[in-house]
N, C-alpha and C positions, 0 to 999 in steps of 0.2 A: 396457828395459821398454816394453810397448805403451802408447801414450797412451790413457787411459781416461776416460770420463765417469762420475763417481761421485756418488751421493747419500748424504749423511751425515744420519741422523736421530738427533739427540742433544741432550738438554735441558741437559746440563752445558756451558755456554758455553765455559769454558776448554778442556775436552777437544775440543769441536767445532772451535774455532779452531786448536788444536794440530794436529789431524788435517788440516784444510784446508790449513794452511801447509805441512805436511810433504808432502802429496800433490801440492799445486800445484808445489812444488819438484821433484817427480818428473815433471812434465810432464802431470799429470792436470787435467781440468776438474772442479771440485767445486761442487755445490750443497748448501746447508745448510737443514735444517728443525729447529726447536727443540721441536716437539710432534708428537704422533701425527697430528693432523688435517691439518696442513700437509704432513707427511711423506707421508701417504697420497695427498694431492692431487698432489704432485710425482711420486710413484712411478707413479701411474696415467696422468698426462698426458704424461710424457716418457720417452724411451728412455735407459736407463742401462746401462752395461756391468756394474756391480756396485752394490749398495746395502748400506751399512753401517747397521744398524738396532739401536738400543738397545731393551731390553725395557721398562724403567721410563720411561714418557713421560707428560707431562700431556696431557689431552684424551682419548686412548685409547692403550692400551699397544701394544708392538711386536707382540705376538701378533695383535691385531686388525688392525693394519696389514698384517701378512703374509698373513692370511686373505683380506683384501680384494684384495691384490695378486695372489694365486694364482688368483683367479677370472678374471683377465684376462691376466696376464703371467707369464712364467717367468724373469724377471730374477734372476740369482744374488744371494743375500742372505747376508751375514755378520751374525749377531746378536751384540750386545755386552751384557754384563750384569755387575753387581756380585755377582749371585747365583752361588753355586758349587755348588748342589745338582744332583745327577744328574737329578732330576725336571724341572727347568727346561730343562736342555739337551736331554733327550729330547723334551719337549714342543715346543721350538723346531724340532727336526728333523722331528717328526711334522707340524707345521704347514706345513712346506715350506722351512725354512731349509737352505741348502747348507753352512754352516759356522758355528762358534760360538767366540767368544773371551770369556774371563772377565776382567774388570777386576781389578787393573791388568794391562796387557799390553804387550808390546814392540812399538814401531812397526815395527821390521824384520820381526817375525813377521806383523803385519797386512799389511804390504806384500807379503810372500811369498805369503800366502794370497789376496790380491787378484789377484796375477799368475797364480796357479794357476787360480783360478776364471775369469779372463778367457781364459786359454789353452783351458780346457775348453770354454767357451762358443763360442770361435771354431771349434773342431773340430766341435762339435755343430750349429753354426748352419746348415750346408748340409743337415743331416738333418731339420731342423724348420722349418716355416713358420708365422708368426704374423701375424695382423691382428686388432686388437681382442681380443675374447675367443676368437677362432678359433685353434685350434692343430692343425696337421697333422704327424703323425709319419710321415715318408716311409719309415722302415725297417719299422715294423709295419703301415703303411698304415691308420692309424686317424686319425679326425678328431674334435675335441671343440669344443664351445662352452662355455667355462667348465669345469664338471665334468661336463657332459652329453655322452656319446658319441653321435655321429651315425651312424645306421644306413645306411651308404652301400654301394651295389654297387661292384664293381671299376671299372666305367666311370664312375660318378658320382664316385668318389674321384679318378680320373685327370683328369676334367674340372675338379674343384675344385683339384687340384694345379697344373694349367696356369694357371688364373686366379690362384691365390695366388702362383705364381712371378712373375707379371707384374702384381701388384696395382697398381692405379692406372692401368694401361694398357688402353685400349679394344681388345678383340679382336673382329675381324669373324667372321662365321659361317664364312667360308672358312678363316681362320687356325685357328679352333677345330676344324673338321673335319679339317684336316691334322695338327694337333698331337695330337688325342685319338683320331681314328679312322684316321689315316694314309691319308686318301683325298682325292681331289679333290672339291670341294664341288659338289653338284648343286642348282641353284636350285629344282628341282622337288620336292626332298625337305625334310621338316620335322624331320629327325633332330636337328638342333642345338636347335631351339625346344623339342622334346619333352624332350630331356635337361636343358635349362636349367630348364624348368618343374618337372621332378621334383626336380632338385637344390635349387631355391629352396624347394620345399615342406618339405624336410628342414633346409635350412641357415638359412632366414629365418623361415618361417611361425610356428614355436613361440617365437620370440624377439622382443623389443621393438626391437632394433637391426638394421636390414637391412644386409647387406653386398654382396649381388649386385644390380647395377643394370643396367637396359636403357637404352642410349643410342640413341634412335630414329634409324633410318636409318644407324646406324654399327655397333653391335654390343653387347657386354657388357663390364662392368668390375666387378672385385671391389675394393672400397675402403671404408674407414671414413669416414663423413661426419658432420659435426657437426649438419647439418640435412638431413633428407630432402627433396630437391628434385625427385626423379624417380622413375619406377616401377622 
């Protein structure tokens, strides 16, 4: 079994502790939240391989947590519920759940489903790039911020993909020119600056959180910052 980092959002303490104990014995790292508000906070602030999410939660229900999560992250989610109606299961899948288990369930079945979702995520990981609410699909060559699709040209997408693959790394104009345009950088041309300006207008201008930053005298970096300290 792959070692996984798992978030369990479950208000039944006995069930939550049972799952944590069983998954920890399998080599997983497990975080617990006993209500929807704390569950949403953890899901949005940390990277998990899979989230096990109960539907009926105090504070806010699992559907609300899932909707909030899907505006930012595509972490695989298994929903748990005591409800057995088809409508609830269909709603969960429509809201963005990846799988669904009705209580009571077998721990071995849950474990098998967690492993399947983790394997699927590892296969898809190289085809999708994510930073904050930005999601790049390298197969379809589409980019989204939350649910909003960015209208990028082919070259703008290529530039964004290069920056996203090296998120957190400062790329010089020379490196960008070589990686995106496959050419030696000419200090007399402003092709990189123009491309960055156009990309920034589509990537950052319409949104409150900036992702593309200029590091004066060095280059450009794509990263999620808690506080905006630079242009």
